[in-house]
C-alpha positions in Angstrom: 137.6 98.1 120.3 134.3 97.7 118.4 134.6 101.2 117.0 138.1 100.7 115.8 137.0 97.4 114.1 134.1 99.2 112.5 136.3 102.0 111.2 138.8 99.5 109.7 135.9 97.6 108.0 134.4 100.8 106.6 137.8 102.0 105.3 138.5 98.6 103.7 135.0 98.6 102.1 135.4 102.2 100.8 138.8 101.3 99.4 137.4 98.4 97.5 134.5 100.4 96.2 136.7 103.3 95.1 139.2 101.2 93.3 136.9 99.0 91.3 136.8 99.3 87.6 134.1 98.4 85.1 134.4 94.8 84.0 134.3 94.2 80.3 134.3 90.4 80.2 133.2 90.0 76.6 135.7 89.3 74.0 135.7 90.9 70.6 134.0 87.8 69.0 131.2 87.7 71.6 130.6 91.5 71.2 130.4 91.2 67.4 128.1 88.2 67.7 125.7 90.0 70.0 125.3 92.8 67.5 123.8 90.4 64.9 120.1 89.6 64.7 120.7 86.1 66.0 122.7 87.5 68.9 119.8 89.9 69.7 117.5 86.9 69.9 119.9 85.2 72.2 120.0 88.3 74.5 116.2 88.5 74.5 115.9 84.8 75.4 118.5 85.3 78.1 116.5 88.2 79.6 113.3 86.2 79.5 115.0 83.3 81.2 116.1 85.5 84.0 112.6 86.9 84.5 111.2 83.4 84.5 113.7 82.3 87.1 112.9 85.3 89.3 109.2 84.6 89.2 109.3 81.5 91.5 111.1 83.1 94.5 108.8 86.2 94.3 105.7 84.0 94.1 106.8 81.9 97.1 107.6 85.0 99.1 104.2 86.6 98.2 102.3 83.5 99.2 104.1 83.3 102.6 103.6 87.0 103.2 99.9 86.7 102.4 99.5 83.8 104.7 101.3 85.6 107.5 99.2 88.7 107.1 96.0 86.6 107.1 97.0 84.7 110.2 97.9 88.0 112.0 94.5 89.5 111.0 92.7 86.5 112.3 94.6 86.5 115.5 93.9 90.2 116.0 90.2 89.6 115.2 90.0 86.8 117.7 91.6 88.9 120.4 89.2 91.8 119.8 86.1 89.6 119.4 85.4 90.5 115.7 85.6 87.1 114.3 82.9 87.5 111.8 84.8 90.1 109.7 
């Protein structure tokens, strides 16, 4: 039963992926606006905003990962008796 369900899910997923079309959500006015110098500044600001918003989650993940690695190394050092390193 699990194999049949997995086959059905894979077929449905492949059908969705095969039948998708590219989305062109911009209207003609928006497209022409983005070609102007002011529009290019807006695009650059939008990209910078995205990068700024991505910085916080990556920083939090990096700090948590560094703390986890440090704790694991200390635990390993304590178990092996090399606490001074």
